[in-house]
N, C-alpha and C positions, 0 to 999 in steps of 0.2 A: 429677724426673722428673713427678710430680703434676701440679706446675705448669706445665713446657715443655707437658703432655698438652693443657690449660685451652688456652694458649694458642695450641698448633695448631686447635683448634677453633674459636676465636673469629677466628682469620686465616684460617678455612673459612665462616665465618659471616658473616665481612666482605667476601670475595669474592664470595658468593653477591649479597649485597646490592648491591655496586658492576654485577655480571654484569646484574642487574635495573633497574638505573636506567639502564645502557647501553641494556638492549633496549629498554626504552620509548622512550630517546633516540632509538633508533633507529627503529622503530615506532609510539612516539608519533603522530606527522602525522597516520598511514596510520585508525587510532582514528578521530583527531578529526575526517578527513574522512567517515569514513563515519557518526558518529554527524550531521555536519550535513547530507549527505545525505539522511539521515531529517528534515531540519525542513525541510519542501515550503512554500512560499509559499504561501497561500488566498487569496490575492488573484484578483479577476475577472481583471485583466489582467497576462500574465507576461511576460520579460523581451523586448526587441526585438531583434530580427533583421533585420540588413540594412538596420535603419533603419524596419522595419514591424513595426507595433507585433501579436506573437502571441499572440492571444486562447486563454481556456482555457474548460473545463466543469471544476467540481471532481466527483469522485464520492464519494459516502461507500459505506461498507460498513461495514452495523451485525449483526454475530454473535449478537445478543444474549447475548454473554459480558461485558457491562458496559462494553466500549471501542469505541470507531468510528475504524475508519480512513477516511482522509482522503488524495484522491491531488487533484491537477489534473493533467490532459492537458487537450494541442491540439487546437482544436475549425476544423474548417473549413469550409464552407459544406455542406450536406446531410449533416453528420458524422451517423451513427445509435445510439444507446444500445449496440450491440452493439459497432462498431470502438472507443467510447474504452471500453468494458472490456475489451476485444482489447489496448487498450495499456497499460493499468493492466498487467494479467496479464506483458503483455511485457515490461514495466520493469521488475515491483516482484515476480513470479513469487507471485503468491497465490492461483492454484490456480484453475479456472476449467473448467467444464463444458456446456455447450450442446444443445437436444435442438432437432430440427426438425420441426416440424408443417403441416400444410396451411395453419395460418392464419399459420406463422411461429414463432421461433425461439424459445426459451425458457432462461431459466437454470436447471440441472439441480443443481450444484453448484456453489458458493462459496466461495472462504476453508477450505476444511475442514467445511462443514454443507452437507450434502445433501438435496434437498427429499425431506420425509414423514418424516422424522427428528423427532419427539417431537410431531407434529401438526402441524410446522409447515414453509412455504414462502418461497421465494425472493420477497418484490411489491420492485415498484420506484417509484420515485415521482419525478416530476419538477418540480422547483421543489416541493414539499410537497403534490402531486397525484397521487393513485393514477391512475396510467396503468395504460388497456387495452390495450395493443395490444404484440404481441410486441416482443421488441427490436431485432431488425431491420428493423420499419418505422416505428419512433419517433425521428422528427426530433432535435436536438437543435441548440440553435446555441450562440456565446462570453457568458458568463456565468449558463448554464445549471447547476444541483446536480441531478444523478443519487441519489439513495439506495436502495440497496437494504438491505430489513428484512426478517431471519430470525422470521417470525412468523405467527400462527395464520391461515389464509388469509381474508380481506374477501369473498370472493368463495360 
């Protein structure tokens, strides 16, 4: 009886193992696709669409937590920083809140970091240079790099 009990447990364990392999076989491709989707190309030029090169801007988000989020979004003529940031938020749901002022629109909360927390604020840079323009006023072009940093104010 003890031997049969042990054999039964071994059979159940084997069946769970086989079920796990079947599950991985059925859904493993979906997991792999999700992982690949997060491997975004960061080259200046994106894929060709109908024979026309689609050019991108790179958006970096440095929350001050040790990792930098990096995204490529399509850029068209007269694209502003706000439009690019909204595209990133729409595609990746990073979390974005802005506020309109007389001078233009500014980021108030991005990727879970709110202006004023710890004396830090969202400051953005275009190609390494701090911008003094509101995000809806700053025009960017294909190949530009827009970096948002959550840091102590430089102003």
